[in-house]
N, CA, C and O of each residue as an XYZ file, in Angstrom:
732
protein
N       1.973      3.038    -19.540
C       0.974      2.782    -18.329
C       1.155      1.283    -17.726
O       1.482      0.348    -18.457
N       1.031      1.204    -16.999
C       0.838      0.002    -16.228
C       1.119     -0.023    -14.839
O       2.208      0.340    -14.396
N      -0.087     -0.556    -13.918
C      -0.023     -0.651    -12.356
C       1.363     -1.726    -11.833
O       1.999     -2.730    -12.154
N       1.256     -0.756    -10.901
C       2.631     -0.879    -10.162
C       2.556     -2.164     -9.255
O       1.481     -2.751     -9.375
N       3.436     -2.732     -8.383
C       3.628     -3.928     -7.553
C       2.642     -2.606     -6.273
O       2.776     -1.383     -6.328
N       1.539     -3.540     -5.044
C       0.699     -2.595     -4.705
C       1.809     -3.100     -2.952
O       2.282     -4.079     -2.375
N       1.671     -1.471     -2.822
C       2.011     -2.021     -1.497
C       0.490     -2.166     -0.429
O      -0.266     -1.196     -0.365
N       0.243     -3.192      0.194
C      -0.549     -3.621      0.667
C      -1.339     -2.986      2.006
O      -0.964     -2.638      3.126
N      -2.220     -3.008      1.528
C      -2.902     -1.451      3.012
C      -2.210     -2.199      4.484
O      -1.227     -1.658      4.991
N      -2.742     -3.342      5.048
C      -2.151     -3.082      6.270
C      -0.923     -2.200      6.937
O      -0.805     -1.427      7.888
N       0.233     -2.949      5.529
C       1.317     -2.515      5.719
C       1.628     -1.336      5.625
O       2.450     -0.832      6.390
N       0.893     -0.519      4.447
C       0.857      0.621      4.275
C       0.115      1.405      5.384
O       0.234      2.596      5.673
N      -0.345      0.858      5.705
C      -1.371      1.509      7.260
C      -0.200      1.909      8.343
O       0.134      3.051      8.660
N       0.421      0.460      8.902
C       1.672      0.358      9.658
C       2.427      1.335      9.934
O       2.795      1.763     11.028
N       2.724      1.796      8.523
C       3.675      2.843      8.497
C       3.521      3.580      8.329
O       4.501      4.248      8.659
N       2.742      4.199      7.907
C       1.962      5.923      7.997
C       1.609      6.304      9.033
O       1.691      7.532      9.074
N       1.073      5.678     10.354
C       0.769      5.524     11.492
C       2.030      5.865     11.978
O       2.259      6.976     12.456
N       3.200      4.624     11.849
C       4.530      5.228     12.954
C       5.173      6.550     12.036
O       5.856      7.239     12.794
N       5.166      6.831     11.326
C       5.503      8.267     10.663
C       5.504      9.018     10.670
O       6.471      9.780     10.706
N       3.805      9.368     10.620
C       3.149     11.080     11.573
C       3.468     10.921     12.691
O       3.955     11.932     13.198
N       3.360      9.436     13.782
C       3.851      9.588     15.190
C       5.363     10.241     15.123
O       5.764     10.904     16.080
N       5.832     10.123     14.463
C       7.348     10.589     14.360
C       7.178     12.023     14.166
O       7.596     12.802     15.023
N       6.639     12.408     13.181
C       6.054     13.975     12.635
C       5.930     14.787     13.706
O       6.653     15.643     14.215
N       4.566     14.216     14.011
C       3.845     14.999     15.001
C       4.556     15.126     16.437
O       4.355     16.077     17.193
N       5.478     13.963     16.740
C       6.385     14.367     18.057
C       7.076     15.748     18.059
O       6.943     16.717     18.806
N       8.247     15.413     16.439
C       8.666     16.380     16.590
C       8.752     17.931     16.597
O       9.699     18.705     16.737
N       7.447     18.101     16.398
C       6.393     19.499     15.916
C       6.320     20.231     17.539
O       5.596     21.183     17.828
N       7.178     19.580     18.397
C       7.097     20.720     19.983
C       8.373     21.344     19.548
O       8.522     22.367     20.216
N       9.048     21.228     18.980
C      10.576     21.711     18.087
C      10.798     22.085     16.946
O      11.222     21.178     16.230
N      10.640     23.498     16.241
C      10.396     23.843     15.360
C      11.534     23.600     14.117
O      11.269     23.423     12.929
N      13.035     23.651     14.820
C      14.545     22.393     13.984
C      13.901     20.933     13.750
O      13.772     20.177     12.787
N      13.529     20.920     15.253
C      13.528     19.247     15.203
C      12.718     19.098     13.841
O      13.089     18.551     12.802
N      11.230     19.881     14.189
C      10.769     19.419     12.765
C      10.698     19.406     11.452
O      10.158     18.598     10.696
N      11.562     20.817     11.150
C      11.818     20.929     10.084
C      12.746     19.420      9.540
O      12.379     18.614      8.685
N      13.787     19.401     10.204
C      14.157     18.435     10.130
C      13.863     17.081      9.728
O      14.397     16.301      8.939
N      12.304     16.990     10.919
C      12.054     15.309     10.565
C      11.538     15.643      9.550
O      11.739     14.771      8.705
N      10.894     16.557      9.118
C       9.603     16.491      7.783
C      10.383     16.746      6.475
O       9.825     16.789      5.379
N      11.830     16.927      6.677
C      12.412     17.032      5.522
C      13.129     15.952      5.148
O      13.153     15.573      3.977
N      13.811     15.332      6.160
C      14.003     13.705      5.930
C      12.510     13.069      5.184
O      12.417     12.738      4.002
N      11.659     13.021      5.980
C       9.992     12.507      5.053
C       9.754     12.904      3.702
O       9.574     12.133      2.759
N       9.763     14.222      3.660
C       9.518     14.417      2.197
C      10.620     14.020      1.171
O      10.258     13.817      0.012
N      12.460     13.843      1.631
C      12.925     13.527      0.664
C      12.479     11.793      0.454
O      12.657     11.302     -0.661
N      11.979     11.046      1.431
C      11.683     10.102      1.009
C      10.472      9.839     -0.033
O      10.511      9.034     -0.964
N       9.245     10.792      0.357
C       8.763     11.129     -1.120
C       9.133     11.182     -2.276
O       8.718     10.458     -3.181
N      10.011     12.106     -2.377
C      10.309     12.719     -3.598
C      11.116     11.592     -3.815
O      11.051     11.252     -4.997
N      11.891     10.841     -3.103
C      12.416      9.506     -3.713
C      11.428      7.680     -3.922
O      11.780      6.501     -3.931
N      10.068      8.459     -4.061
C       9.114      7.537     -4.247
C       8.722      6.585     -3.596
O       8.081      5.621     -4.014
N       9.229      6.880     -2.098
C       8.466      6.108     -1.199
C       7.091      6.042     -0.841
O       6.713      6.745      0.095
N       6.227      5.259     -1.477
C       4.349      6.091     -1.412
C       3.985      5.494      0.042
O       2.769      5.676      0.106
N       4.333      4.966      1.073
C       3.953      4.989      1.946
C       4.207      6.967      2.930
O       3.463      7.722      3.557
N       5.426      6.977      2.570
C       6.257      8.947      2.957
C       4.992      9.787      1.719
O       4.423     10.773      2.187
N       4.736      9.513      0.718
C       3.873      9.994      0.176
C       2.749     10.280      0.653
O       2.800     11.508      0.720
N       1.899     10.010      0.978
C       0.852      9.234      1.803
C       1.344     10.153      2.830
O       1.213     11.341      2.535
N       1.910      9.881      4.038
C       2.299     10.710      4.889
C       2.528     12.346      5.138
O       2.366     13.058      6.129
N       3.011     12.625      3.686
C       3.499     14.106      3.396
C       1.966     14.919      2.697
O       1.671     16.094      2.482
N       1.277     13.657      2.512
C      -0.227     14.272      2.002
C      -0.901     14.828      3.005
O      -1.415     15.938      3.141
N      -0.790     13.512      3.959
C      -1.612     13.816      5.754
C      -1.318     15.106      5.915
O      -2.121     15.926      5.470
N      -0.639     15.363      6.289
C       0.013     16.780      6.687
C      -0.466     18.105      6.053
O      -0.960     19.102      6.579
N      -0.123     17.768      4.542
C      -0.095     18.928      3.928
C      -1.908     19.209      4.389
O      -2.363     20.298      4.740
N      -2.685     17.937      4.266
C      -4.367     18.147      4.238
C      -4.754     18.872      5.806
O      -5.652     19.672      6.063
N      -3.619     18.207      6.809
C      -4.349     18.890      7.946
C      -3.788     19.790      8.652
O      -4.224     20.448      9.597
N      -2.170     19.779      7.820
C      -1.497     21.240      8.477
C      -1.310     20.968     10.039
O      -2.097     20.302     10.711
N       0.167     21.750     10.649
C       0.324     21.415     11.694
C       0.563     23.336     11.896
O       1.047     24.230     11.202
N      -0.120     23.236     13.306
C       0.109     25.122     13.961
C       1.607     25.855     13.823
O       2.467     25.420     14.589
N       1.847     26.531     13.251
C       3.023     27.094     13.392
C       4.126     26.377     12.546
O       5.278     26.803     12.464
N       3.622     25.137     11.863
C       5.006     24.521     11.341
C       4.821     24.305      9.810
O       5.669     24.336      8.918
N       3.364     24.057      9.745
C       2.812     23.651      8.493
C       1.455     23.960      7.963
O       0.463     23.441      8.474
N       1.352     24.971      6.735
C       0.105     25.457      6.575
C      -0.760     24.408      5.351
O      -0.157     23.754      4.500
N      -2.076     24.435      5.486
C      -2.646     22.920      4.826
C      -2.717     23.828      3.667
O      -2.929     25.036      3.566
N      -2.466     22.846      2.787
C      -2.467     23.170      1.042
C      -3.550     21.895      0.369
O      -3.362     20.681      0.445
N      -4.086     22.225      0.063
C      -4.687     21.309     -0.598
C      -4.260     20.387     -2.051
O      -4.247     19.228     -2.467
N      -3.983     21.574     -2.408
C      -3.591     20.928     -4.133
C      -1.931     20.635     -3.201
O      -2.040     21.521     -2.354
N      -1.336     20.335     -3.072
C      -0.434     19.688     -2.015
C      -0.627     18.427     -1.866
O      -0.231     17.414     -2.441
N      -1.520     18.733     -0.715
C      -2.014     17.855     -0.452
C      -2.812     16.194     -1.478
O      -2.615     15.019     -1.167
N      -3.587     16.655     -2.549
C      -4.352     16.051     -3.265
C      -3.116     15.181     -4.583
O      -3.322     14.103     -5.140
N      -1.759     16.197     -4.780
C      -1.341     15.999     -5.166
C      -0.035     14.365     -5.261
O       0.180     13.464     -6.071
N       0.561     14.825     -3.787
C       0.822     13.631     -3.015
C       0.377     12.875     -2.797
O       0.978     11.809     -2.931
N      -1.373     12.880     -2.167
C      -1.716     11.480     -2.335
C      -2.492     10.625     -3.876
O      -2.864      9.455     -3.789
N      -2.536     10.870     -4.280
C      -2.535     10.873     -6.251
C      -1.511     10.102     -6.364
O      -1.786      9.036     -6.914
N       0.018     10.278     -5.927
C       1.723     10.505     -6.167
C       1.467      8.989     -5.647
O       1.760      7.929     -6.200
N       0.758      9.254     -4.276
C       0.878      7.594     -3.772
C       0.001      6.671     -4.050
O       0.203      5.481     -3.810
N      -1.124      7.153     -4.614
C      -2.169      6.092     -5.229
C      -1.284      5.437     -6.395
O      -0.772      4.326     -6.254
N      -1.151      6.163     -7.490
C       0.117      5.753     -8.405
C       1.372      4.942     -8.330
O       1.706      4.098     -9.162
N       2.022      5.270     -7.275
C       2.962      4.254     -6.686
C       2.424      2.838     -6.032
O       3.229      2.018     -5.590
N       1.358      2.673     -6.011
C       0.918      1.309     -5.450
C       0.382      1.148     -4.185
O       0.067      0.088     -3.645
N       0.295      2.331     -3.728
C      -0.305      2.185     -1.785
C      -1.769      2.410     -1.816
O      -2.517      3.371     -2.001
N      -1.881      1.177     -1.569
C      -3.499      0.395     -1.031
C      -3.903      1.221     -0.305
O      -5.029      1.529     -0.698
N      -3.527      1.993      0.887
C      -4.107      2.908      2.030
C      -4.659      4.030      1.222
O      -5.860      4.236      1.050
N      -3.331      4.985      0.570
C      -3.564      5.881     -0.662
C      -4.433      5.871     -0.839
O      -5.250      6.674     -0.389
N      -4.826      4.279     -2.122
C      -6.181      4.677     -3.085
C      -7.179      3.995     -2.506
O      -8.123      3.661     -3.223
N      -7.183      3.643     -1.084
C      -8.603      3.252     -0.188
C      -9.432      4.935     -0.175
O     -10.562      5.263     -0.538
N      -8.278      5.750      0.420
C      -8.785      7.385      1.222
C      -9.131      8.094     -0.749
O      -9.911      9.043     -0.830
N      -8.601      7.625     -1.882
C      -8.871      8.391     -2.908
C     -10.106      7.730     -3.074
O     -10.866      8.455     -3.717
N     -10.593      6.713     -2.777
C     -12.027      6.287     -3.365
C     -12.910      7.271     -3.824
O     -13.226      7.396     -5.007
N     -13.399      8.122     -2.709
C     -14.525      9.010     -2.975
C     -14.317      9.537     -3.845
O     -15.246      9.629     -4.647
N     -13.203     10.080     -4.141
C     -12.411     10.903     -5.108
C     -12.855     10.948     -6.511
O     -13.472     11.771     -7.186
N     -11.994      9.023     -6.866
C     -11.894      8.474     -8.097
C     -13.272      7.509     -8.585
O     -13.388      6.715     -9.519
N     -14.461      8.048     -7.284
C     -15.915      7.148     -7.847
C     -16.524      7.442     -9.117
O     -16.770      6.428     -9.771
N     -16.738      8.182     -9.483
C     -17.221      8.566    -10.871
C     -16.374      7.751    -12.519
O     -16.969      7.384    -13.532
N     -15.066      7.701    -12.273
C     -14.060      7.174    -12.781
C     -14.428      5.507    -13.005
O     -14.746      4.879    -14.015
N     -14.247      5.132    -11.692
C     -13.991      4.240    -10.913
C     -16.053      3.416    -11.762
O     -16.295      2.313    -12.253
N     -16.534      4.047    -11.640
C     -17.947      3.583    -12.109
C     -18.016      3.567    -13.251
O     -18.231      2.398    -13.569
N     -17.957      4.256    -14.213
C     -17.838      4.154    -15.885
C     -16.956      3.089    -16.132
O     -17.329      2.445    -17.113
N     -15.743      2.578    -15.523
C     -14.746      1.471    -15.924
C     -15.540      0.036    -15.429
O     -15.690     -1.039    -16.009
N     -15.882      0.421    -14.371
C     -16.313     -0.668    -13.607
C     -17.752     -1.642    -14.319
O     -17.941     -2.858    -14.301
N     -18.718     -0.358    -14.996
C     -19.626     -0.664    -14.975
C     -19.832     -0.634    -16.777
O     -20.863     -0.316    -17.369
N     -18.692     -1.009    -17.312
C     -19.102     -1.262    -18.805
C     -18.403     -2.750    -18.434
O     -17.252     -2.927    -18.035
N     -19.535     -3.861    -18.705
C     -19.310     -5.027    -18.280
C     -18.197     -5.644    -19.896
O     -17.300     -6.450    -19.649
N     -18.291     -5.426    -20.590
C     -17.657     -5.712    -21.856
C     -16.497     -5.492    -21.455
O     -15.740     -6.456    -21.341
N     -16.076     -4.280    -21.159
C     -14.342     -4.205    -21.150
C     -13.831     -3.879    -20.023
O     -12.794     -3.224    -19.924
N     -14.576     -4.348    -18.960
C     -14.206     -5.332    -17.684
C     -13.566     -6.882    -18.067
O     -12.427     -7.273    -17.813
N     -14.593     -7.588    -18.713
C     -14.472     -8.784    -18.994
C     -13.185     -8.646    -20.064
O     -12.327     -9.444    -19.685
N     -12.809     -8.048    -21.061
C     -12.098     -8.242    -22.196
C     -10.503     -7.282    -20.995
O      -9.318     -7.324    -21.326
N     -10.871     -6.786    -20.111
C      -9.312     -6.579    -19.230
C      -9.317     -7.940    -18.029
O      -8.278     -8.526    -17.727
N     -10.368     -8.209    -17.574
C      -9.843     -9.615    -16.928
C      -9.539    -10.569    -17.237
O      -9.148    -11.471    -16.496
N      -9.742    -10.630    -19.498
C      -8.675    -11.726    -19.597
C      -7.454    -11.275    -20.149
O      -6.539    -12.052    -20.420
N      -7.405    -10.182    -20.309
C      -6.222     -9.615    -21.274
C      -4.730     -9.463    -20.069
O      -3.510     -9.617    -20.137
N      -5.887     -9.024    -18.889
C      -4.211     -7.930    -17.773
C      -4.638     -8.847    -16.609
O      -5.592     -9.602    -16.799
N      -4.068     -8.841    -15.534
C      -3.608     -9.415    -14.806
C      -5.151     -8.684    -13.542
O      -5.124     -7.863    -12.625
N      -6.123     -9.400    -14.072
C      -6.862     -8.438    -13.041
C      -8.147     -9.610    -12.335
O      -8.430    -10.710    -12.809
N      -8.451     -9.290    -11.720
C      -9.305    -10.004    -11.208
C     -11.187     -9.255     -9.944
O     -11.473     -8.115     -9.578
N     -11.784    -10.353     -9.769
C     -12.771     -9.744     -8.679
C     -11.871     -8.852     -7.311
O     -12.362     -7.927     -6.665
N     -10.520     -9.406     -7.122
C     -10.530     -9.595     -6.116
C      -9.472     -8.026     -5.705
O      -9.561     -7.237     -4.765
N      -8.449     -8.089     -6.979
C      -8.213     -6.634     -7.341
C      -8.343     -5.679     -8.231
O      -7.598     -4.710     -8.371
N      -9.437     -5.987     -8.935
C      -9.962     -4.689     -9.906
C      -9.764     -3.329     -9.618
O      -9.021     -2.552    -10.216
N     -10.618     -3.066     -8.484
C     -10.843     -2.029     -7.799
C      -9.267     -1.204     -7.410
O      -9.157     -0.028     -7.756
N      -8.423     -1.702     -6.888
C      -6.995     -1.205     -6.935
C      -6.221     -1.403     -7.919
O      -5.273     -0.618     -7.926
N      -6.247     -2.421     -9.081
C      -5.663     -1.648    -10.173
C      -6.194     -0.910    -11.127
O      -5.476     -0.137    -11.761
N      -7.404     -1.013    -11.362
C      -8.089      0.271    -11.783
C      -7.762      1.919    -11.106
O      -7.230      2.699    -11.896
N      -7.997      2.318    -10.018
C      -7.419      3.302     -9.017
C      -6.093      3.773     -9.511
O      -5.903      4.932     -9.879
N      -5.344      3.005     -9.508
C      -3.952      3.196     -9.099
C      -3.540      3.726    -11.194
O      -2.834      4.643    -11.614
N      -4.291      2.745    -11.920
C      -4.099      3.170    -13.166
C      -4.598      4.497    -13.179
O      -3.955      5.381    -13.744
N      -5.765      4.748    -12.572
C      -6.521      5.875    -12.913
C      -5.603      7.569    -12.589
O      -5.694      8.642    -13.185
N      -4.609      7.072    -11.180
C      -3.638      8.216    -10.092
C      -2.700      8.156    -10.919
O      -2.098      9.208    -11.132
N      -2.326      7.070    -11.559
C      -1.124      7.228    -12.759
C      -1.487      8.417    -14.082
O      -0.715      9.182    -14.661
N      -2.913      8.211    -14.258
C      -3.199      8.469    -15.653
C      -3.352     10.235    -15.148
O      -3.142     10.996    -16.093
N      -3.622     10.810    -14.051
C      -3.676     11.859    -13.122
C      -2.446     12.597    -13.318
O      -2.182     13.578    -14.014
N      -1.484     11.597    -12.217
C       0.222     12.336    -12.619
C       0.285     12.510    -14.404
O       0.314     13.644    -14.881
N       0.296     11.740    -14.966
C       0.735     12.207    -16.498
C      -0.207     13.336    -16.942
O       0.280     14.294    -17.543
N      -1.477     13.289    -16.695
C      -1.877     14.485    -17.628
C      -1.756     15.546    -16.671
O      -1.666     16.633    -17.243
N      -1.721     15.627    -15.361
C      -0.696     17.023    -14.564
C       0.456     17.079    -14.510
O       0.860     18.073    -13.907
N       1.341     16.305    -14.958
C       2.659     16.171    -15.373
C       3.144     16.269    -14.127
O       4.264     16.776    -14.069
N       2.309     15.711    -12.389
C       2.556     16.070    -11.259
C       4.396     15.590    -10.713
O       4.952     14.491    -10.718
N       4.831     16.776    -10.353
C       6.475     15.741    -10.330
C       6.477     16.464     -8.603
O       5.873     17.445     -8.167
N       7.268     15.658     -8.036
C       7.404     15.732     -6.051
C       8.272     17.155     -6.128
O       8.289     17.577     -4.971
N       8.809     17.833     -6.766
C       9.583     18.947     -6.670
C       8.690     19.760     -6.534
O       8.702     20.180     -5.377
N       7.853     20.235     -7.175
C       6.864     20.984     -7.088
C       5.434     20.986     -6.067
O       4.519     21.809     -6.102
N       5.533     20.127     -5.416
C       4.672     19.763     -4.171
C       4.861     19.766     -3.043
O       4.100     19.186     -2.269
N       6.262     20.627     -2.529
C       6.743     20.810     -1.336
C       7.510     22.537     -1.378
O       8.362     22.920     -2.180
N       6.844     23.374     -0.194
C       7.068     24.348      0.010
C       6.441     24.471      0.889
O       5.221     24.593      0.784
N       7.160     24.481      2.208
C       7.189     25.325      3.943
C       6.475     26.384      4.134
O       5.598     26.643      4.959
N       7.014     27.066      3.151
C       6.662     28.883      2.956
C       4.915     28.913      2.495
O       4.308     29.709      3.212
N       4.194     28.351      1.664
C       3.315     28.784      0.852
C       2.389     29.010      1.575
O       2.382     28.721      2.771
N       1.407     29.593      0.929
C      -0.006     30.023      1.642
C      -0.898     28.937      1.510
O      -0.881     28.034      0.673
N      -1.822     29.178      2.614
C      -2.236     28.502      2.759
C      -3.933     28.147      1.604
O      -4.910     28.890      1.695
N      -3.907     27.222      0.878
C      -4.761     26.704      0.202
C      -5.283     25.778      0.201
O      -4.906     24.690     -0.235
N      -6.976     26.277      1.067
C      -8.096     25.120      0.811
C      -8.736     24.551      0.706
O      -9.138     24.671      1.863
N      -9.466     23.769      0.248
C     -10.238     23.134     -0.620
C     -11.231     23.670     -0.988
O     -11.948     24.093     -0.082
N     -11.745     23.905     -2.537
C     -12.704     25.015     -3.079
C     -13.249     24.175     -4.057
O     -12.457     23.246     -4.212
N     -14.199     24.055     -4.777
C     -14.383     23.596     -5.807
C     -13.816     23.663     -6.982
O     -13.549     22.781     -7.798
N     -13.590     25.264     -6.993
C     -12.378     25.568     -8.093
C     -11.108     24.609     -8.101
O     -10.716     23.967     -9.075
N     -10.488     24.636     -6.718
C      -9.350     23.862     -6.617
C      -9.132     23.070     -7.188
O      -8.128     22.970     -7.893
N     -10.119     22.151     -7.047
C     -10.799     20.459     -6.580
C     -11.232     20.267     -8.760
O     -11.169     19.238     -9.433
N     -11.552     21.441     -9.135
C     -11.534     21.430    -10.503
C     -10.684     20.799    -11.857
O     -11.147     20.149    -12.795
N      -9.127     21.278    -11.584
C      -7.994     21.039    -11.846
C      -7.807     19.548    -11.763
O      -7.574     18.949    -12.813
N      -7.901     18.723    -10.357
C      -7.776     17.759    -10.214
C      -8.955     16.441    -11.275
O      -8.586     15.472    -11.939
N     -10.301     16.940    -11.038
C     -11.653     16.362    -11.534
C     -10.875     16.315    -13.303
O     -10.409     15.228    -13.644
N     -10.786     17.497    -14.308
C     -10.788     17.473    -15.181
C      -9.657     16.274    -15.718
O      -9.999     15.378    -16.489
N      -8.256     16.413    -15.179
C      -7.504     15.267    -15.511
C      -7.956     14.202    -15.408
O      -7.903     13.483    -16.406
N      -8.488     13.754    -14.350
C      -9.325     12.134    -14.089
C     -10.478     12.137    -15.672
O     -10.547     11.249    -16.521
N     -11.021     13.058    -15.637
C     -11.840     12.935    -16.961
C     -11.504     12.536    -17.670
O     -12.137     11.683    -18.293
N     -10.095     12.996    -18.041
C      -9.226     13.207    -19.181
C      -8.250     11.486    -19.501
O      -7.813     10.904    -20.494
N      -8.291     11.226    -17.982
C      -7.518     10.333    -18.131
C      -8.710      8.554    -18.272
O      -8.378      7.369    -18.264
N      -9.810      9.103    -18.362
C     -10.943      7.636    -18.353
C     -10.340      6.933    -19.651
O      -9.886      5.792    -19.562
N     -10.342      7.576    -20.768
C     -10.495      6.721    -22.247
C      -9.191      6.459    -22.280
O      -8.935      5.641    -23.163
N      -8.062      6.893    -21.552
C      -7.028      6.236    -21.735
C      -6.797      5.148    -20.827
O      -5.983      4.312    -21.221
N      -7.337      4.959    -19.675
C      -7.132      3.893    -18.689
C      -8.021      2.108    -19.220
O      -7.572      0.962    -19.221
N      -9.672      2.788    -19.681
C     -10.189      2.051    -20.619
C      -9.409      1.266    -21.750
O      -9.367      0.038    -21.684
N      -8.657      2.088    -23.008
C      -8.133      2.012    -23.866
C      -6.455      0.637    -23.158
O      -5.852     -0.101    -23.936
N      -6.219      0.706    -21.949
C      -5.297      0.252    -21.940
C      -5.225     -1.283    -21.223
O      -4.487     -2.266    -21.285
N      -6.299     -0.924    -20.593
C      -7.079     -2.511    -20.343
C      -7.860     -3.533    -20.959
O      -8.375     -4.565    -20.529
N      -7.796     -2.765    -22.511
C      -8.419     -3.819    -23.296
C      -7.378     -4.251    -24.795
O      -7.446     -5.054    -25.725
N      -6.333     -3.041    -24.266
C      -5.032     -3.260    -25.455
C      -4.150     -4.555    -25.353
O      -3.238     -4.746    -26.158
């Protein structure tokens, strides 16, 4: 476990907007859309954290007659983007990660030790800890990009039951992240 180099929020956001625009423009033609979305998914699969965030966006919003909403794919890709250091994705995940963040950040002794032992300060603590939590979820669930792309998959909408899998993984990785921060 270690936190990655970050893709700054501004850069990630600007690149995300451009990628989203290209995909949305391609949606007028099914063949073109399939090619453009496949290219985006390839970038995401190869570890491009901005492409991962953009793929997450489209699985969250869907595109009529092109791509169905799939909450599992959405959250999986968003967490992968966060684990890979995308500050814009981490910002979007802050509400989801909030309870775990509070447990770690509210532990002043843990945070003090972490700031002494790790390259963590008041300016980057939230991003670093969020990144580590996402990495922990990826490890816990063994999230694999190849399992998060299925254009023929049925719609999976948000529900507490669907979300529980991710929340359980988050709960299980809090201790590991805390141990890493003070090791």
